[in-house]
C-alpha positions as CSV (number, residue, x, y, z in Angstrom):
1,M,7.4,13.0,21.8
2,D,4.2,13.2,19.7
3,D,1.8,10.3,20.3
4,R,0.7,10.1,16.6
5,L,2.6,9.7,13.4
6,Q,1.7,11.6,10.3
7,F,1.4,8.7,7.9
8,T,1.1,8.9,4.1
9,L,0.3,5.7,2.3
10,S,0.3,5.9,-1.4
11,S,0.2,3.7,-4.5
12,F,2.2,4.4,-7.6
13,G,3.3,2.8,-10.9
14,F,7.0,2.0,-11.5
15,K,6.6,2.9,-15.1
16,V,6.1,6.5,-14.0
17,G,8.6,6.2,-11.1
18,P,8.4,6.3,-7.3
19,P,7.4,9.4,-5.4
20,P,10.6,11.1,-4.3
21,E,9.1,12.2,-1.0
22,A,8.5,8.6,0.1
23,T,10.5,7.5,3.1
24,H,9.8,3.8,2.5
25,L,9.1,1.9,-0.7
26,W,7.6,-1.5,-1.2
27,D,7.4,-3.3,-4.6
28,V,4.4,-5.6,-5.0
29,R,4.9,-6.6,-8.6
30,F,5.2,-10.2,-7.4
31,L,1.4,-10.4,-6.7
32,P,-1.0,-11.7,-9.3
33,N,-1.6,-9.1,-12.0
34,P,-5.2,-8.4,-13.0
35,Y,-4.0,-6.5,-16.0
36,W,-3.7,-9.8,-17.8
37,V,-7.4,-10.7,-17.1
38,E,-9.4,-9.0,-19.9
39,E,-12.5,-8.3,-17.7
40,M,-10.3,-6.6,-15.0
41,R,-7.9,-4.7,-17.2
42,D,-9.9,-1.4,-17.2
43,L,-10.8,-1.7,-13.5
44,T,-8.6,-0.6,-10.5
45,G,-7.6,-2.0,-7.2
46,L,-10.6,-0.1,-5.7
47,D,-12.9,-2.6,-7.3
48,P,-13.6,-5.6,-4.9
49,R,-13.1,-8.1,-7.7
50,V,-9.6,-6.8,-8.5
51,A,-8.7,-6.6,-4.8
52,A,-9.8,-10.2,-4.3
53,Y,-7.8,-11.3,-7.4
54,V,-4.7,-9.6,-6.0
55,L,-5.0,-10.5,-2.3
56,D,-7.2,-13.5,-1.9
57,N,-4.7,-16.1,-3.0
58,P,-1.8,-17.8,-1.2
59,T,0.8,-15.2,-2.2
60,G,-1.5,-12.2,-1.3
61,R,-2.6,-13.7,2.0
62,E,1.0,-14.5,3.0
63,F,2.2,-11.0,2.0
64,L,-0.5,-9.4,4.2
65,R,0.2,-11.8,7.1
66,L,3.8,-10.6,7.1
67,A,3.3,-7.0,6.1
68,R,0.7,-6.1,8.9
69,P,2.9,-6.8,11.9
70,F,5.9,-5.2,10.1
71,L,3.8,-2.1,9.4
72,A,2.8,-1.9,13.1
73,Y,6.5,-2.3,14.0
74,L,7.5,0.6,11.7
75,V,4.8,2.9,13.2
76,E,5.9,2.0,16.7
77,Q,9.6,2.5,16.0
78,N,9.1,5.8,14.1
79,L,7.1,7.1,17.1
80,A,9.7,5.9,19.6
81,A,12.4,7.6,17.6
82,G,10.5,10.9,17.6
83,R,10.1,10.9,13.8
84,P,7.0,13.0,13.0
85,E,6.1,11.5,9.7
86,M,6.4,8.5,7.5
87,W,5.5,8.0,3.9
88,L,5.1,4.4,2.6
89,A,4.8,4.2,-1.2
90,I,3.7,0.9,-2.6
91,G,4.4,0.3,-6.3
92,C,3.3,-2.1,-9.1
93,T,3.9,-1.7,-12.8
94,G,1.1,0.8,-13.7
95,G,-0.1,1.9,-10.3
96,Q,-3.7,0.9,-11.0
97,H,-4.3,-2.6,-9.7
98,R,-2.0,-4.4,-7.3
99,S,-0.5,-1.4,-5.4
100,V,-4.0,0.2,-5.1
101,A,-5.5,-3.0,-3.6
102,V,-2.6,-3.3,-1.2
103,V,-2.8,0.3,-0.1
104,E,-6.5,0.0,0.6
105,S,-6.0,-3.1,2.6
106,L,-3.1,-1.8,4.7
107,G,-4.9,1.6,5.1
108,R,-7.8,-0.2,6.9
109,D,-5.2,-1.8,9.2
110,L,-3.5,1.6,9.9
111,L,-6.8,3.1,11.1
112,S,-6.4,1.1,14.4
113,M,-2.8,2.5,14.9
114,P,-1.7,5.8,16.4
115,V,-1.4,7.6,13.0
116,D,-3.0,10.5,11.2
117,L,-3.5,8.8,7.8
118,V,-3.5,10.2,4.3
119,V,-4.1,7.7,1.4
120,R,-3.1,8.7,-2.1
121,H,-3.4,6.8,-5.4
122,R,-1.1,8.7,-7.6
123,D,-1.5,6.8,-10.9
124,C,-5.0,5.4,-10.5
125,P,-7.6,7.1,-12.7
């Protein structure tokens, strides 16, 4: 059994469609959408203001509180099952705001886990 999981974490927009190679898919369209805030529309989830808008609110904080241990569990179980890789694709409407902010946050958490991490933002300019 390998002691590290090859982990791809990617954001995408549902309007383009999910990446077919993904082994897991999470939909985060329930989080607050910065697209509807004029001064954030042309920014991405890589901007700290957008990330805060998406994640620093009751819904975003609760999502991360629940997602982090579940993500750790998935890594642990995939390693225990001898699965060599996992691809978690996280989607929002356009793939530029919410999914990007979530991927960046969860990516930081994954750095402390036994994974070789690749982060991709497919639809983020």
